[in-house]
LOLOZA-351968 format. One record per atom (N, C-alpha, C, CB): residue number from 1; x, y, z; atom name. Coordinates in pm, whole numbers, plus 50000, padded with zeros to 5 digits. Glycine has a CB too. Example, Ala and Ser with C-alpha at 12.3 -4.5 7.8 and 13.67 -1.06 7.14 Angstrom:
<node zati="1" x="51319" y="49431" z="50780" lummi="N"/>
<node zati="1" x="51230" y="49550" z="50780" lummi="CA"/>
<node zati="1" x="51320" y="49670" z="50780" lummi="C"/>
<node zati="1" x="51131" y="49553" z="50905" lummi="CB"/>
<node zati="2" x="51285" y="49775" z="50708" lummi="N"/>
<node zati="2" x="51367" y="49894" z="50714" lummi="CA"/>
<node zati="2" x="51290" y="50003" z="50787" lummi="C"/>
<node zati="2" x="51408" y="49940" z="50572" lummi="CB"/>
//
This chain:
<node zati="1" x="79188" y="47004" z="29941" lummi="N"/>
<node zati="1" x="79047" y="47005" z="29908" lummi="CA"/>
<node zati="1" x="78965" y="47029" z="30035" lummi="C"/>
<node zati="1" x="79006" y="46872" z="29840" lummi="CB"/>
<node zati="2" x="78879" y="47127" z="30036" lummi="N"/>
<node zati="2" x="78798" y="47157" z="30154" lummi="CA"/>
<node zati="2" x="78675" y="47067" z="30160" lummi="C"/>
<node zati="2" x="78757" y="47304" z="30155" lummi="CB"/>
<node zati="3" x="78611" y="47068" z="30273" lummi="N"/>
<node zati="3" x="78492" y="46986" z="30291" lummi="CA"/>
<node zati="3" x="78370" y="47076" z="30297" lummi="C"/>
<node zati="3" x="78502" y="46900" z="30419" lummi="CB"/>
<node zati="4" x="78324" y="47119" z="30182" lummi="N"/>
<node zati="4" x="78211" y="47210" z="30175" lummi="CA"/>
<node zati="4" x="78081" y="47135" z="30202" lummi="C"/>
<node zati="4" x="78206" y="47279" z="30039" lummi="CB"/>
<node zati="5" x="77986" y="47206" z="30261" lummi="N"/>
<node zati="5" x="77854" y="47151" z="30286" lummi="CA"/>
<node zati="5" x="77768" y="47180" z="30163" lummi="C"/>
<node zati="5" x="77791" y="47211" z="30417" lummi="CB"/>
<node zati="6" x="77725" y="47074" z="30095" lummi="N"/>
<node zati="6" x="77644" y="47088" z="29975" lummi="CA"/>
<node zati="6" x="77503" y="47041" z="30007" lummi="C"/>
<node zati="6" x="77704" y="47007" z="29856" lummi="CB"/>
<node zati="7" x="77406" y="47131" z="29988" lummi="N"/>
<node zati="7" x="77266" y="47101" z="30018" lummi="CA"/>
<node zati="7" x="77181" y="47136" z="29897" lummi="C"/>
<node zati="7" x="77217" y="47179" z="30143" lummi="CB"/>
<node zati="8" x="77094" y="47044" z="29862" lummi="N"/>
<node zati="8" x="76999" y="47067" z="29754" lummi="CA"/>
<node zati="8" x="76861" y="47078" z="29817" lummi="C"/>
<node zati="8" x="77004" y="46952" z="29645" lummi="CB"/>
<node zati="9" x="76798" y="47192" z="29795" lummi="N"/>
<node zati="9" x="76662" y="47213" z="29845" lummi="CA"/>
<node zati="9" x="76566" y="47179" z="29732" lummi="C"/>
<node zati="9" x="76641" y="47361" z="29896" lummi="CB"/>
<node zati="10" x="76466" y="47096" z="29765" lummi="N"/>
<node zati="10" x="76371" y="47053" z="29665" lummi="CA"/>
<node zati="10" x="76231" y="47049" z="29726" lummi="C"/>
<node zati="10" x="76410" y="46914" z="29608" lummi="CB"/>
<node zati="11" x="76138" y="46992" z="29649" lummi="N"/>
<node zati="11" x="76001" y="46979" z="29695" lummi="CA"/>
<node zati="11" x="75954" y="46836" z="29671" lummi="C"/>
<node zati="11" x="75908" y="47081" z="29622" lummi="CB"/>
<node zati="12" x="75908" y="46772" z="29777" lummi="N"/>
<node zati="12" x="75858" y="46635" z="29765" lummi="CA"/>
<node zati="12" x="75727" y="46631" z="29687" lummi="C"/>
<node zati="12" x="75838" y="46574" z="29904" lummi="CB"/>
<node zati="13" x="75656" y="46742" z="29686" lummi="N"/>
<node zati="13" x="75528" y="46746" z="29616" lummi="CA"/>
<node zati="13" x="75537" y="46821" z="29483" lummi="C"/>
<node zati="13" x="75422" y="46812" z="29704" lummi="CB"/>
<node zati="14" x="75658" y="46837" z="29433" lummi="N"/>
<node zati="14" x="75680" y="46915" z="29312" lummi="CA"/>
<node zati="14" x="75652" y="46842" z="29181" lummi="C"/>
<node zati="14" x="75818" y="46962" z="29310" lummi="CB"/>
<node zati="15" x="75619" y="46714" z="29189" lummi="N"/>
<node zati="15" x="75589" y="46639" z="29068" lummi="CA"/>
<node zati="15" x="75711" y="46572" z="29008" lummi="C"/>
<node zati="15" x="75527" y="46731" z="28967" lummi="CB"/>
<node zati="16" x="75686" y="46499" z="28900" lummi="N"/>
<node zati="16" x="75791" y="46418" z="28839" lummi="CA"/>
<node zati="16" x="75907" y="46498" z="28785" lummi="C"/>
<node zati="16" x="75734" y="46336" z="28729" lummi="CB"/>
<node zati="17" x="75883" y="46612" z="28727" lummi="N"/>
<node zati="17" x="75991" y="46691" z="28670" lummi="CA"/>
<node zati="17" x="76085" y="46739" z="28779" lummi="C"/>
<node zati="17" x="75934" y="46812" z="28592" lummi="CB"/>
<node zati="18" x="76029" y="46788" z="28889" lummi="N"/>
<node zati="18" x="76113" y="46834" z="29000" lummi="CA"/>
<node zati="18" x="76192" y="46717" z="29057" lummi="C"/>
<node zati="18" x="76025" y="46900" z="29110" lummi="CB"/>
<node zati="19" x="76127" y="46604" z="29072" lummi="N"/>
<node zati="19" x="76196" y="46486" z="29127" lummi="CA"/>
<node zati="19" x="76309" y="46440" z="29035" lummi="C"/>
<node zati="19" x="76097" y="46371" z="29148" lummi="CB"/>
<node zati="20" x="76284" y="46442" z="28905" lummi="N"/>
<node zati="20" x="76386" y="46401" z="28808" lummi="CA"/>
<node zati="20" x="76505" y="46498" z="28811" lummi="C"/>
<node zati="20" x="76327" y="46395" z="28665" lummi="CB"/>
<node zati="21" x="76476" y="46627" z="28815" lummi="N"/>
<node zati="21" x="76583" y="46727" z="28822" lummi="CA"/>
<node zati="21" x="76661" y="46715" z="28952" lummi="C"/>
<node zati="21" x="76525" y="46869" z="28808" lummi="CB"/>
<node zati="22" x="76592" y="46689" z="29062" lummi="N"/>
<node zati="22" x="76658" y="46673" z="29192" lummi="CA"/>
<node zati="22" x="76752" y="46553" z="29188" lummi="C"/>
<node zati="22" x="76555" y="46656" z="29305" lummi="CB"/>
<node zati="23" x="76705" y="46442" z="29135" lummi="N"/>
<node zati="23" x="76788" y="46322" z="29125" lummi="CA"/>
<node zati="23" x="76911" y="46348" z="29039" lummi="C"/>
<node zati="23" x="76707" y="46207" z="29066" lummi="CB"/>
<node zati="24" x="76893" y="46419" z="28927" lummi="N"/>
<node zati="24" x="77007" y="46449" z="28840" lummi="CA"/>
<node zati="24" x="77106" y="46543" z="28908" lummi="C"/>
<node zati="24" x="76958" y="46512" z="28708" lummi="CB"/>
<node zati="25" x="77054" y="46642" z="28982" lummi="N"/>
<node zati="25" x="77141" y="46735" z="29052" lummi="CA"/>
<node zati="25" x="77222" y="46662" z="29159" lummi="C"/>
<node zati="25" x="77059" y="46850" z="29115" lummi="CB"/>
<node zati="26" x="77157" y="46575" z="29234" lummi="N"/>
<node zati="26" x="77226" y="46497" z="29338" lummi="CA"/>
<node zati="26" x="77335" y="46411" z="29274" lummi="C"/>
<node zati="26" x="77126" y="46409" z="29417" lummi="CB"/>
<node zati="27" x="77300" y="46339" z="29169" lummi="N"/>
<node zati="27" x="77396" y="46251" z="29101" lummi="CA"/>
<node zati="27" x="77516" y="46329" z="29049" lummi="C"/>
<node zati="27" x="77328" y="46177" z="28986" lummi="CB"/>
<node zati="28" x="77491" y="46440" z="28983" lummi="N"/>
<node zati="28" x="77599" y="46522" z="28929" lummi="CA"/>
<node zati="28" x="77692" y="46568" z="29040" lummi="C"/>
<node zati="28" x="77541" y="46643" z="28854" lummi="CB"/>
<node zati="29" x="77635" y="46619" z="29148" lummi="N"/>
<node zati="29" x="77717" y="46670" z="29258" lummi="CA"/>
<node zati="29" x="77795" y="46558" z="29326" lummi="C"/>
<node zati="29" x="77629" y="46742" z="29361" lummi="CB"/>
<node zati="30" x="77732" y="46443" z="29345" lummi="N"/>
<node zati="30" x="77802" y="46332" z="29409" lummi="CA"/>
<node zati="30" x="77917" y="46283" z="29324" lummi="C"/>
<node zati="30" x="77705" y="46217" z="29437" lummi="CB"/>
<node zati="31" x="77898" y="46272" z="29194" lummi="N"/>
<node zati="31" x="78005" y="46228" z="29105" lummi="CA"/>
<node zati="31" x="78121" y="46327" z="29111" lummi="C"/>
<node zati="31" x="77953" y="46214" z="28960" lummi="CB"/>
<node zati="32" x="78092" y="46456" z="29100" lummi="N"/>
<node zati="32" x="78197" y="46557" z="29103" lummi="CA"/>
<node zati="32" x="78269" y="46561" z="29238" lummi="C"/>
<node zati="32" x="78139" y="46694" z="29071" lummi="CB"/>
<node zati="33" x="78198" y="46527" z="29344" lummi="N"/>
<node zati="33" x="78256" y="46529" z="29479" lummi="CA"/>
<node zati="33" x="78318" y="46395" z="29515" lummi="C"/>
<node zati="33" x="78149" y="46567" z="29582" lummi="CB"/>
<node zati="34" x="78326" y="46303" z="29421" lummi="N"/>
<node zati="34" x="78387" y="46174" z="29448" lummi="CA"/>
<node zati="34" x="78311" y="46091" z="29549" lummi="C"/>
<node zati="34" x="78526" y="46194" z="29497" lummi="CB"/>
<node zati="35" x="78177" y="46103" z="29547" lummi="N"/>
<node zati="35" x="78094" y="46025" z="29637" lummi="CA"/>
<node zati="35" x="78067" y="46088" z="29771" lummi="C"/>
<node zati="35" x="78155" y="45894" z="29658" lummi="CB"/>
<node zati="36" x="78125" y="46206" z="29796" lummi="N"/>
<node zati="36" x="78100" y="46274" z="29923" lummi="CA"/>
<node zati="36" x="77952" y="46311" z="29934" lummi="C"/>
<node zati="36" x="78188" y="46401" z="29937" lummi="CB"/>
<node zati="37" x="77908" y="46325" z="30057" lummi="N"/>
<node zati="37" x="77768" y="46349" z="30086" lummi="CA"/>
<node zati="37" x="77713" y="46476" z="30021" lummi="C"/>
<node zati="37" x="77748" y="46356" z="30234" lummi="CB"/>
<node zati="38" x="77593" y="46462" z="29970" lummi="N"/>
<node zati="38" x="77514" y="46574" z="29921" lummi="CA"/>
<node zati="38" x="77379" y="46561" z="29992" lummi="C"/>
<node zati="38" x="77498" y="46574" z="29761" lummi="CB"/>
<node zati="39" x="77346" y="46659" z="30072" lummi="N"/>
<node zati="39" x="77223" y="46654" z="30150" lummi="CA"/>
<node zati="39" x="77106" y="46706" z="30067" lummi="C"/>
<node zati="39" x="77237" y="46735" z="30280" lummi="CB"/>
<node zati="40" x="76991" y="46639" z="30079" lummi="N"/>
<node zati="40" x="76868" y="46686" z="30014" lummi="CA"/>
<node zati="40" x="76769" y="46723" z="30123" lummi="C"/>
<node zati="40" x="76809" y="46578" z="29917" lummi="CB"/>
<node zati="41" x="76715" y="46843" z="30113" lummi="N"/>
<node zati="41" x="76615" y="46891" z="30207" lummi="CA"/>
<node zati="41" x="76488" y="46921" z="30128" lummi="C"/>
<node zati="41" x="76665" y="47018" z="30286" lummi="CB"/>
<node zati="42" x="76379" y="46858" z="30169" lummi="N"/>
<node zati="42" x="76250" y="46883" z="30104" lummi="CA"/>
<node zati="42" x="76179" y="46995" z="30179" lummi="C"/>
<node zati="42" x="76161" y="46753" z="30100" lummi="CB"/>
<node zati="43" x="76173" y="47110" z="30115" lummi="N"/>
<node zati="43" x="76123" y="47232" z="30180" lummi="CA"/>
<node zati="43" x="75980" y="47218" z="30230" lummi="C"/>
<node zati="43" x="76131" y="47348" z="30084" lummi="CB"/>
<node zati="44" x="75898" y="47140" z="30158" lummi="N"/>
<node zati="44" x="75759" y="47128" z="30201" lummi="CA"/>
<node zati="44" x="75745" y="47045" z="30329" lummi="C"/>
<node zati="44" x="75675" y="47065" z="30090" lummi="CB"/>
<node zati="45" x="75851" y="46980" z="30373" lummi="N"/>
<node zati="45" x="75850" y="46905" z="30498" lummi="CA"/>
<node zati="45" x="75924" y="46981" z="30609" lummi="C"/>
<node zati="45" x="75913" y="46766" z="30477" lummi="CB"/>
<node zati="46" x="75967" y="47100" z="30579" lummi="N"/>
<node zati="46" x="76044" y="47181" z="30674" lummi="CA"/>
<node zati="46" x="75959" y="47297" z="30726" lummi="C"/>
<node zati="46" x="76174" y="47234" z="30607" lummi="CB"/>
<node zati="47" x="76002" y="47360" z="30835" lummi="N"/>
<node zati="47" x="75930" y="47478" z="30885" lummi="CA"/>
<node zati="47" x="75929" y="47591" z="30783" lummi="C"/>
<node zati="47" x="75993" y="47526" z="31017" lummi="CB"/>
<node zati="48" x="75831" y="47677" z="30795" lummi="N"/>
<node zati="48" x="75816" y="47791" z="30706" lummi="CA"/>
<node zati="48" x="75944" y="47875" z="30699" lummi="C"/>
<node zati="48" x="75699" y="47878" z="30751" lummi="CB"/>
<node zati="49" x="76015" y="47886" z="30810" lummi="N"/>
<node zati="49" x="76138" y="47966" z="30815" lummi="CA"/>
<node zati="49" x="76244" y="47912" z="30718" lummi="C"/>
<node zati="49" x="76194" y="47967" z="30957" lummi="CB"/>
<node zati="50" x="76249" y="47780" z="30701" lummi="N"/>
<node zati="50" x="76345" y="47721" z="30609" lummi="CA"/>
<node zati="50" x="76313" y="47762" z="30466" lummi="C"/>
<node zati="50" x="76346" y="47567" z="30621" lummi="CB"/>
<node zati="51" x="76186" y="47750" z="30427" lummi="N"/>
<node zati="51" x="76146" y="47791" z="30292" lummi="CA"/>
<node zati="51" x="76176" y="47939" z="30269" lummi="C"/>
<node zati="51" x="75995" y="47764" z="30270" lummi="CB"/>
<node zati="52" x="76145" y="48022" z="30367" lummi="N"/>
<node zati="52" x="76168" y="48166" z="30353" lummi="CA"/>
<node zati="52" x="76317" y="48197" z="30340" lummi="C"/>
<node zati="52" x="76110" y="48241" z="30473" lummi="CB"/>
<node zati="53" x="76403" y="48124" z="30411" lummi="N"/>
<node zati="53" x="76547" y="48143" z="30401" lummi="CA"/>
<node zati="53" x="76594" y="48105" z="30260" lummi="C"/>
<node zati="53" x="76622" y="48059" z="30509" lummi="CB"/>
<node zati="54" x="76546" y="47991" z="30210" lummi="N"/>
<node zati="54" x="76585" y="47945" z="30076" lummi="CA"/>
<node zati="54" x="76541" y="48047" z="29972" lummi="C"/>
<node zati="54" x="76523" y="47806" z="30046" lummi="CB"/>
<node zati="55" x="76419" y="48093" z="29980" lummi="N"/>
<node zati="55" x="76367" y="48189" z="29884" lummi="CA"/>
<node zati="55" x="76441" y="48322" z="29893" lummi="C"/>
<node zati="55" x="76218" y="48211" z="29905" lummi="CB"/>
<node zati="56" x="76470" y="48366" z="30015" lummi="N"/>
<node zati="56" x="76540" y="48492" z="30036" lummi="CA"/>
<node zati="56" x="76681" y="48488" z="29978" lummi="C"/>
<node zati="56" x="76545" y="48526" z="30185" lummi="CB"/>
<node zati="57" x="76755" y="48382" z="30007" lummi="N"/>
<node zati="57" x="76893" y="48373" z="29960" lummi="CA"/>
<node zati="57" x="76904" y="48347" z="29810" lummi="C"/>
<node zati="57" x="76965" y="48262" z="30034" lummi="CB"/>
<node zati="58" x="76807" y="48273" z="29755" lummi="N"/>
<node zati="58" x="76814" y="48239" z="29612" lummi="CA"/>
<node zati="58" x="76743" y="48341" z="29523" lummi="C"/>
<node zati="58" x="76754" y="48102" z="29589" lummi="CB"/>
<node zati="59" x="76645" y="48410" z="29579" lummi="N"/>
<node zati="59" x="76563" y="48499" z="29498" lummi="CA"/>
<node zati="59" x="76469" y="48423" z="29406" lummi="C"/>
<node zati="59" x="76652" y="48590" z="29416" lummi="CB"/>
<node zati="60" x="76448" y="48293" z="29435" lummi="N"/>
<node zati="60" x="76367" y="48207" z="29349" lummi="CA"/>
<node zati="60" x="76261" y="48137" z="29434" lummi="C"/>
<node zati="60" x="76455" y="48104" z="29274" lummi="CB"/>
<node zati="61" x="76143" y="48192" z="29438" lummi="N"/>
<node zati="61" x="76035" y="48134" z="29518" lummi="CA"/>
<node zati="61" x="75962" y="48028" z="29436" lummi="C"/>
<node zati="61" x="75936" y="48243" z="29564" lummi="CB"/>
<node zati="62" x="75953" y="47909" z="29494" lummi="N"/>
<node zati="62" x="75880" y="47800" z="29430" lummi="CA"/>
<node zati="62" x="75954" y="47732" z="29316" lummi="C"/>
<node zati="62" x="75751" y="47852" z="29380" lummi="CB"/>
<node zati="63" x="76083" y="47760" z="29301" lummi="N"/>
<node zati="63" x="76165" y="47697" z="29197" lummi="CA"/>
<node zati="63" x="76252" y="47591" z="29265" lummi="C"/>
<node zati="63" x="76254" y="47803" z="29121" lummi="CB"/>
<node zati="64" x="76244" y="47468" z="29216" lummi="N"/>
<node zati="64" x="76322" y="47359" z="29273" lummi="CA"/>
<node zati="64" x="76375" y="47269" z="29163" lummi="C"/>
<node zati="64" x="76238" y="47277" z="29373" lummi="CB"/>
<node zati="65" x="76488" y="47206" z="29186" lummi="N"/>
<node zati="65" x="76577" y="47210" z="29302" lummi="CA"/>
<node zati="65" x="76670" y="47330" z="29297" lummi="C"/>
<node zati="65" x="76658" y="47083" z="29310" lummi="CB"/>
<node zati="66" x="76723" y="47364" z="29415" lummi="N"/>
<node zati="66" x="76817" y="47474" z="29430" lummi="CA"/>
<node zati="66" x="76941" y="47424" z="29502" lummi="C"/>
<node zati="66" x="76753" y="47593" z="29507" lummi="CB"/>
<node zati="67" x="77057" y="47459" z="29451" lummi="N"/>
<node zati="67" x="77184" y="47412" z="29504" lummi="CA"/>
<node zati="67" x="77248" y="47519" z="29591" lummi="C"/>
<node zati="67" x="77279" y="47372" z="29389" lummi="CB"/>
<node zati="68" x="77281" y="47480" z="29714" lummi="N"/>
<node zati="68" x="77348" y="47568" z="29809" lummi="CA"/>
<node zati="68" x="77481" y="47506" z="29850" lummi="C"/>
<node zati="68" x="77259" y="47594" z="29934" lummi="CB"/>
<node zati="69" x="77582" y="47589" z="29866" lummi="N"/>
<node zati="69" x="77712" y="47545" z="29915" lummi="CA"/>
<node zati="69" x="77748" y="47633" z="30033" lummi="C"/>
<node zati="69" x="77822" y="47551" z="29802" lummi="CB"/>
<node zati="70" x="77775" y="47568" z="30148" lummi="N"/>
<node zati="70" x="77804" y="47641" z="30272" lummi="CA"/>
<node zati="70" x="77700" y="47748" z="30301" lummi="C"/>
<node zati="70" x="77942" y="47706" z="30263" lummi="CB"/>
<node zati="71" x="77575" y="47710" z="30288" lummi="N"/>
<node zati="71" x="77459" y="47795" z="30319" lummi="CA"/>
<node zati="71" x="77443" y="47916" z="30226" lummi="C"/>
<node zati="71" x="77469" y="47844" z="30460" lummi="CB"/>
<node zati="72" x="77512" y="47917" z="30114" lummi="N"/>
<node zati="72" x="77497" y="48024" z="30015" lummi="CA"/>
<node zati="72" x="77441" y="47964" z="29886" lummi="C"/>
<node zati="72" x="77633" y="48095" z="29989" lummi="CB"/>
<node zati="73" x="77348" y="48036" z="29824" lummi="N"/>
<node zati="73" x="77288" y="47989" z="29700" lummi="CA"/>
<node zati="73" x="77391" y="47987" z="29588" lummi="C"/>
<node zati="73" x="77168" y="48078" z="29661" lummi="CB"/>
<node zati="74" x="77395" y="47875" z="29514" lummi="N"/>
<node zati="74" x="77486" y="47863" z="29402" lummi="CA"/>
<node zati="74" x="77412" y="47860" z="29269" lummi="C"/>
<node zati="74" x="77569" y="47738" z="29416" lummi="CB"/>
<node zati="75" x="77307" y="47776" z="29258" lummi="N"/>
<node zati="75" x="77245" y="47761" z="29127" lummi="CA"/>
<node zati="75" x="77111" y="47689" z="29135" lummi="C"/>
<node zati="75" x="77338" y="47685" z="29033" lummi="CB"/>
<node zati="76" x="77024" y="47721" z="29037" lummi="N"/>
<node zati="76" x="76906" y="47638" z="29017" lummi="CA"/>
<node zati="76" x="76948" y="47525" z="28922" lummi="C"/>
<node zati="76" x="76783" y="47721" z="28959" lummi="CB"/>
<node zati="77" x="76855" y="47442" z="28880" lummi="N"/>
<node zati="77" x="76891" y="47325" z="28798" lummi="CA"/>
<node zati="77" x="76958" y="47364" z="28667" lummi="C"/>
<node zati="77" x="76767" y="47243" z="28769" lummi="CB"/>
<node zati="78" x="76899" y="47456" z="28593" lummi="N"/>
<node zati="78" x="76956" y="47494" z="28464" lummi="CA"/>
<node zati="78" x="77093" y="47560" z="28479" lummi="C"/>
<node zati="78" x="76861" y="47590" z="28390" lummi="CB"/>
<node zati="79" x="77108" y="47644" z="28581" lummi="N"/>
<node zati="79" x="77237" y="47708" z="28607" lummi="CA"/>
<node zati="79" x="77342" y="47604" z="28645" lummi="C"/>
<node zati="79" x="77223" y="47813" z="28717" lummi="CB"/>
<node zati="80" x="77301" y="47505" z="28726" lummi="N"/>
<node zati="80" x="77392" y="47398" z="28766" lummi="CA"/>
<node zati="80" x="77439" y="47320" z="28643" lummi="C"/>
<node zati="80" x="77324" y="47303" z="28868" lummi="CB"/>
<node zati="81" x="77347" y="47287" z="28557" lummi="N"/>
<node zati="81" x="77381" y="47212" z="28436" lummi="CA"/>
<node zati="81" x="77478" y="47292" z="28348" lummi="C"/>
<node zati="81" x="77253" y="47176" z="28355" lummi="CB"/>
<node zati="82" x="77453" y="47421" z="28331" lummi="N"/>
<node zati="82" x="77542" y="47507" z="28251" lummi="CA"/>
<node zati="82" x="77681" y="47515" z="28315" lummi="C"/>
<node zati="82" x="77481" y="47648" z="28237" lummi="CB"/>
<node zati="83" x="77686" y="47533" z="28447" lummi="N"/>
<node zati="83" x="77814" y="47540" z="28517" lummi="CA"/>
<node zati="83" x="77891" y="47410" z="28499" lummi="C"/>
<node zati="83" x="77792" y="47569" z="28667" lummi="CB"/>
<node zati="84" x="77821" y="47298" z="28504" lummi="N"/>
<node zati="84" x="77887" y="47169" z="28489" lummi="CA"/>
<node zati="84" x="77941" y="47153" z="28347" lummi="C"/>
<node zati="84" x="77789" y="47054" z="28522" lummi="CB"/>
<node zati="85" x="77862" y="47191" z="28248" lummi="N"/>
<node zati="85" x="77907" y="47180" z="28108" lummi="CA"/>
<node zati="85" x="78026" y="47271" z="28080" lummi="C"/>
<node zati="85" x="77792" y="47214" z="28013" lummi="CB"/>
<node zati="86" x="78033" y="47383" z="28151" lummi="N"/>
<node zati="86" x="78144" y="47478" z="28133" lummi="CA"/>
<node zati="86" x="78265" y="47442" z="28220" lummi="C"/>
<node zati="86" x="78098" y="47619" z="28167" lummi="CB"/>
<node zati="87" x="78252" y="47335" z="28300" lummi="N"/>
<node zati="87" x="78362" y="47291" z="28386" lummi="CA"/>
<node zati="87" x="78381" y="47376" z="28510" lummi="C"/>
<node zati="87" x="78489" y="47291" z="28308" lummi="CB"/>
<node zati="88" x="78280" y="47453" z="28548" lummi="N"/>
<node zati="88" x="78293" y="47543" z="28664" lummi="CA"/>
<node zati="88" x="78233" y="47487" z="28792" lummi="C"/>
<node zati="88" x="78227" y="47674" z="28633" lummi="CB"/>
<node zati="89" x="78148" y="47388" z="28780" lummi="N"/>
<node zati="89" x="78075" y="47339" z="28896" lummi="CA"/>
<node zati="89" x="78165" y="47268" z="28997" lummi="C"/>
<node zati="89" x="77966" y="47245" z="28851" lummi="CB"/>
<node zati="90" x="78255" y="47186" z="28948" lummi="N"/>
<node zati="90" x="78338" y="47104" z="29038" lummi="CA"/>
<node zati="90" x="78415" y="47188" z="29137" lummi="C"/>
<node zati="90" x="78435" y="47019" z="28957" lummi="CB"/>
<node zati="91" x="78477" y="47295" z="29092" lummi="N"/>
<node zati="91" x="78555" y="47378" z="29184" lummi="CA"/>
<node zati="91" x="78467" y="47446" z="29287" lummi="C"/>
<node zati="91" x="78632" y="47482" z="29107" lummi="CB"/>
<node zati="92" x="78341" y="47472" z="29252" lummi="N"/>
<node zati="92" x="78251" y="47540" z="29345" lummi="CA"/>
<node zati="92" x="78199" y="47448" z="29456" lummi="C"/>
<node zati="92" x="78134" y="47598" z="29268" lummi="CB"/>
<node zati="93" x="78191" y="47316" z="29428" lummi="N"/>
<node zati="93" x="78130" y="47226" z="29526" lummi="CA"/>
<node zati="93" x="78232" y="47136" z="29597" lummi="C"/>
<node zati="93" x="78027" y="47140" z="29458" lummi="CB"/>
<node zati="94" x="78359" y="47147" z="29562" lummi="N"/>
<node zati="94" x="78461" y="47067" z="29632" lummi="CA"/>
<node zati="94" x="78516" y="47143" z="29752" lummi="C"/>
<node zati="94" x="78576" y="47030" z="29536" lummi="CB"/>
//
């Protein structure tokens, strides 16, 4: 099992829905990873370059949360949920 870097980019000012989705994404990833670290980065507290990198790699500007593995975009919230229901998420984040 490799030690992939899992990062969820979110927005601290995104409101309750974004916060709820971020919490669910973190919980899902942590459970699948057996408690291994899942980093959360709040883009609105980061330099502009960070937001631009997230938007460039994901193709999703202003959509949060976004799941990255080893600095590559994997999924937004709905895509993550679908991957998990299909049993595909665990292999991607382990």
